[in-house]
matplotlib code that plots the C-alpha trace (Angstrom):
import matplotlib.pyplot as plt

x = [62.0, 59.5, 57.9, 55.8, 56.0, 53.1, 54.1, 56.3, 58.1, 61.9, 61.9, 60.4, 63.2, 65.8, 64.3, 64.2, 67.9, 68.8, 66.8, 68.6, 71.9, 71.1, 70.7, 67.6, 64.8, 63.2, 60.9, 57.8, 55.2, 54.4, 51.1, 50.2, 46.8, 47.7, 48.8, 51.1, 52.9, 53.3, 54.7, 57.1, 58.3, 58.5, 60.5, 63.3, 63.7, 62.9, 59.4, 56.3, 53.6, 51.6, 48.5, 46.1, 43.8, 44.9, 42.5, 44.2, 47.6, 46.4, 45.0, 48.3, 50.9, 53.5, 54.5, 55.8, 55.0, 56.9, 54.5, 55.7, 52.4, 51.3, 50.9, 47.1, 47.0, 49.5, 47.0, 44.4, 46.9, 48.9, 45.7, 44.7, 48.0, 48.3, 44.8, 45.8, 48.7, 51.6, 54.5, 54.7, 57.4, 55.9, 57.6, 57.6, 55.4, 54.1, 50.6, 49.3, 48.2, 49.7, 46.2, 46.3, 49.8, 48.8, 45.8, 48.0, 50.8, 48.3, 46.9, 50.3, 51.2, 47.9, 48.7, 52.4, 53.5, 56.2, 55.0, 57.7, 58.4, 61.1, 63.2, 66.9, 68.7, 67.6, 68.9, 72.4, 75.5, 77.0, 74.2, 76.2, 79.2, 77.1, 75.5, 78.9, 80.1, 77.0, 78.1, 81.4, 80.0, 78.9, 75.7, 73.6, 73.0, 71.4, 70.3, 69.5, 68.1, 67.5, 66.3, 65.7, 65.8, 64.7, 62.0, 62.4, 58.7, 58.7, 59.2, 56.1, 54.2, 55.4, 54.1, 50.7, 50.7, 49.8, 52.4, 51.3, 53.9, 52.2, 48.6, 47.1, 44.7, 47.7, 48.7, 52.0, 54.0, 57.4, 56.8, 55.6, 58.2, 61.3, 60.5, 60.0, 63.8, 64.4, 61.8, 63.3, 66.7, 65.2, 62.9, 65.5, 68.3, 66.5, 63.2, 59.7, 59.8, 58.0, 56.3, 56.3, 55.9, 55.5, 54.8, 54.4, 54.3, 51.7, 51.3, 47.9, 47.2, 47.1, 50.4, 53.1, 56.1, 58.2, 57.8, 59.8, 59.3, 60.9, 61.0, 61.6, 63.5, 64.4, 67.8, 67.8, 65.8, 65.9, 65.0, 63.7, 63.4, 62.3, 61.4, 60.9, 61.5, 65.2, 68.4, 70.3, 74.1, 74.8, 73.0, 72.4, 74.4, 74.0, 76.0, 77.3, 79.5, 82.4, 82.0, 79.7, 78.4, 77.8, 75.4, 75.4, 72.6, 70.1, 68.3, 71.3, 73.8, 76.6, 79.7, 79.2, 82.0, 82.7, 84.4, 86.0, 85.9, 89.0, 87.4, 89.4, 87.4, 87.2, 85.3, 82.7, 81.0, 81.7, 79.4, 77.1, 74.9, 71.2, 70.3, 72.9, 71.2, 67.8, 69.2, 70.0, 66.3, 65.5, 68.0, 66.5, 63.0, 64.2, 65.9, 62.8, 60.8, 63.2, 64.6, 61.7, 63.2, 66.6, 65.4, 62.3, 63.7, 65.2, 61.9, 59.7, 62.0, 61.8, 58.0, 57.8, 60.0, 57.8, 54.8, 56.6, 57.7, 54.1, 52.9, 55.4, 54.5, 50.8, 51.5, 53.6, 50.8, 48.3, 50.5, 51.4, 47.8, 48.8, 45.7, 44.7, 41.2, 39.4, 40.7, 43.5, 44.7]
y = [42.1, 44.6, 44.0, 45.7, 45.7, 45.3, 46.9, 49.9, 48.7, 48.3, 44.8, 45.9, 48.5, 45.8, 43.6, 46.4, 47.2, 43.5, 43.0, 46.0, 44.4, 41.4, 43.5, 41.4, 43.4, 46.9, 48.3, 49.4, 50.2, 50.3, 49.4, 51.2, 51.8, 55.4, 57.3, 59.7, 56.8, 55.0, 58.1, 58.8, 55.2, 55.1, 58.4, 56.7, 54.1, 56.3, 55.1, 57.3, 54.7, 54.0, 51.8, 52.1, 49.6, 46.0, 45.2, 47.8, 46.4, 42.9, 44.3, 45.9, 44.4, 44.1, 40.4, 39.8, 41.0, 40.9, 40.8, 42.3, 43.1, 41.8, 38.0, 38.1, 39.4, 37.1, 34.5, 36.9, 39.1, 36.2, 34.6, 37.8, 38.3, 34.6, 34.6, 37.7, 35.8, 37.3, 35.5, 36.0, 36.0, 36.4, 37.2, 34.5, 33.1, 32.6, 31.8, 31.2, 27.6, 24.8, 24.3, 27.9, 27.4, 24.1, 25.9, 28.6, 26.3, 24.3, 27.5, 28.7, 25.3, 25.3, 28.7, 28.0, 30.6, 30.8, 31.2, 31.1, 32.0, 34.7, 32.8, 33.9, 30.7, 28.6, 31.1, 31.8, 30.6, 29.7, 27.3, 24.4, 25.2, 25.1, 21.8, 20.3, 21.3, 19.7, 16.4, 16.7, 16.7, 13.1, 11.7, 14.6, 14.2, 17.6, 20.8, 24.2, 26.6, 30.1, 33.4, 36.0, 39.5, 42.6, 44.2, 47.8, 48.0, 46.8, 50.3, 51.5, 48.6, 49.5, 53.1, 51.7, 51.5, 48.4, 47.7, 45.1, 42.7, 42.5, 42.4, 38.9, 40.3, 40.5, 36.8, 37.8, 37.3, 35.8, 32.4, 33.7, 36.4, 34.7, 31.1, 30.2, 30.8, 28.0, 25.6, 25.9, 24.4, 21.8, 20.6, 20.9, 19.1, 16.8, 16.1, 16.0, 15.4, 12.4, 14.7, 18.3, 19.9, 23.7, 26.5, 30.2, 33.4, 36.0, 39.7, 41.1, 41.7, 38.0, 37.9, 35.5, 37.4, 34.2, 30.6, 27.4, 24.0, 20.6, 18.7, 15.0, 12.9, 9.2, 9.8, 13.4, 16.5, 19.8, 22.7, 25.8, 29.1, 32.6, 35.9, 39.5, 41.2, 40.3, 40.0, 36.7, 36.9, 33.2, 32.1, 28.5, 25.2, 21.7, 19.1, 15.8, 13.0, 14.4, 18.2, 21.2, 23.6, 27.1, 29.4, 33.0, 33.9, 31.1, 33.2, 34.2, 31.4, 33.9, 33.7, 30.0, 28.1, 24.4, 23.0, 19.6, 17.4, 19.1, 22.5, 23.7, 26.2, 26.4, 29.4, 28.3, 31.4, 35.1, 38.1, 39.6, 42.7, 42.3, 43.6, 41.2, 38.3, 39.4, 39.9, 36.2, 35.5, 37.9, 36.2, 32.8, 34.2, 35.5, 32.2, 30.1, 32.3, 32.5, 29.0, 26.8, 23.6, 24.0, 25.1, 22.9, 20.4, 23.0, 25.1, 22.1, 21.0, 24.5, 24.3, 21.0, 22.3, 25.3, 23.1, 21.0, 24.1, 25.4, 22.1, 22.2, 25.8, 24.9, 22.0, 24.4, 26.9, 24.3, 23.0, 26.5, 27.9, 30.5, 31.5, 34.4, 35.9, 35.7, 32.3, 33.6, 31.2]
z = [106.1, 107.5, 110.9, 113.5, 117.3, 119.6, 122.9, 123.9, 127.0, 127.5, 126.2, 122.9, 122.6, 123.2, 120.6, 118.0, 118.7, 118.4, 115.2, 113.7, 114.4, 112.2, 109.1, 108.2, 109.7, 109.2, 111.8, 109.9, 112.6, 116.3, 118.0, 121.2, 122.8, 123.1, 120.0, 121.9, 123.6, 120.2, 118.6, 121.4, 121.3, 117.5, 117.4, 119.3, 116.4, 113.4, 112.8, 112.5, 111.6, 114.8, 115.0, 117.9, 116.4, 116.2, 113.3, 111.2, 111.9, 111.0, 107.7, 106.8, 104.4, 107.1, 107.0, 110.6, 114.2, 117.4, 120.4, 123.7, 125.4, 128.9, 129.0, 129.2, 125.6, 124.0, 122.8, 121.5, 119.7, 118.3, 116.9, 115.2, 113.5, 112.5, 111.1, 109.1, 107.6, 109.6, 111.1, 114.9, 117.5, 120.9, 124.2, 126.9, 128.0, 124.5, 125.9, 129.4, 128.8, 126.8, 125.2, 123.9, 122.5, 120.7, 119.1, 117.7, 116.7, 114.7, 113.1, 112.1, 110.6, 108.6, 107.2, 106.6, 109.1, 111.7, 115.3, 117.9, 121.5, 122.2, 124.7, 124.8, 125.8, 122.7, 120.1, 121.4, 119.5, 122.9, 123.8, 122.2, 124.5, 127.6, 126.5, 125.8, 129.3, 130.7, 129.3, 131.1, 134.6, 134.2, 135.7, 137.1, 140.8, 141.7, 140.0, 141.5, 138.9, 140.3, 138.9, 141.7, 140.5, 142.3, 140.1, 139.0, 139.5, 143.1, 144.6, 142.6, 144.1, 147.6, 147.0, 146.4, 142.6, 140.6, 137.9, 135.3, 136.5, 139.9, 138.5, 138.2, 135.6, 133.3, 133.9, 135.4, 138.6, 139.4, 137.9, 134.5, 134.3, 135.7, 136.6, 132.9, 132.4, 135.0, 133.5, 130.0, 130.7, 133.0, 130.3, 127.5, 129.4, 131.8, 130.0, 131.6, 135.3, 136.9, 139.5, 140.6, 144.0, 144.2, 146.6, 146.1, 148.2, 147.2, 147.4, 148.5, 144.8, 144.3, 142.3, 143.2, 144.4, 144.7, 143.7, 144.4, 142.7, 143.0, 139.7, 140.4, 138.0, 138.4, 139.9, 141.1, 142.0, 140.2, 142.6, 140.8, 142.5, 141.4, 143.1, 142.2, 145.6, 146.1, 144.1, 143.9, 143.7, 143.3, 140.1, 139.2, 139.2, 137.9, 139.8, 138.5, 139.6, 137.5, 138.1, 138.4, 135.8, 137.2, 135.4, 136.8, 134.3, 133.7, 131.1, 129.0, 129.7, 129.8, 132.0, 132.6, 134.3, 134.5, 137.6, 137.7, 140.8, 142.2, 141.9, 139.0, 136.9, 133.2, 131.7, 129.1, 127.9, 128.1, 128.5, 125.9, 125.5, 126.0, 122.5, 121.0, 122.7, 121.5, 118.0, 117.9, 118.5, 115.6, 113.4, 113.9, 113.4, 110.0, 109.2, 110.0, 107.7, 104.8, 104.9, 106.1, 104.6, 106.1, 109.6, 109.9, 112.3, 114.6, 114.5, 115.2, 118.1, 119.6, 119.2, 121.0, 123.8, 124.2, 124.6, 127.3, 129.1, 129.1, 130.4, 133.3, 134.1, 134.3, 136.7, 138.9, 138.9, 140.0, 142.7, 144.0, 143.7, 141.1, 139.1, 136.8, 136.6, 133.3, 132.1, 129.9, 127.3]

ax = plt.figure().add_subplot(projection="3d")
ax.plot(x, y, z, "-o")
ax.set_aspect("equal")
plt.show()
């Protein structure tokens, strides 16, 4: 199936490589605000068709689009492509607000289109192994979900530049970029919290450079932490009465280890290349499109989870004082 990419960053390149691995997708076009940037990016992947006008892309006969633009543009660009009859897979966060997501989810359903969030953990074949291991730790007593990663753009910021990831106008920051990977497993495995307490630290630009949240459940607390100015070496862990599940990568669920009460480790998942992980997203996107009846329950479950995650993210932002100029949806 032919598809176009909106965005020319490294994440778009990883998705293109992953989609190619599936054998289901053919890159047909690239959108970039600058023609020269789009041509240079497309040349890497054997594509010469470049759009600098979104309306022209929307009017094309390309049936599907992968959106990897800054967060502030996700809603607007997704709506345009859905209204034009195209299936859409959009990088996380799929929209800034849960209300924006619900609008577009309803639009997609009305038009018989697939509209999904590109979130790695949900589309990995090893997800089942991790969830099986989670059952073996018994009653959950505590959870610490952490994604602290030193941003490759942080040196540029320190030099006085303003990368998109540290610009609130782009609806970005540590929570939107990394914290969402902590919220997803919390919502998927523990459900919606009874209450949320959150704090954030901000750069002078107004972007949150780190954020911490406590999600309160009836019998335990889940502590979520993310930052973009330091590199964690410990990862995440979920503790239960019968053992502990250690997740070195909360976003990929790779190299997970289950420890029993005596501390004996059992490896659960191995390592995987980034483009392979993203290829699994692309494979499910294709399956949802081509087998709507067979995948409907899974697709709708993922959509409902995306809404719950967006709702938790919004509550964390309100608690922590994270806001974006312009009222992005």
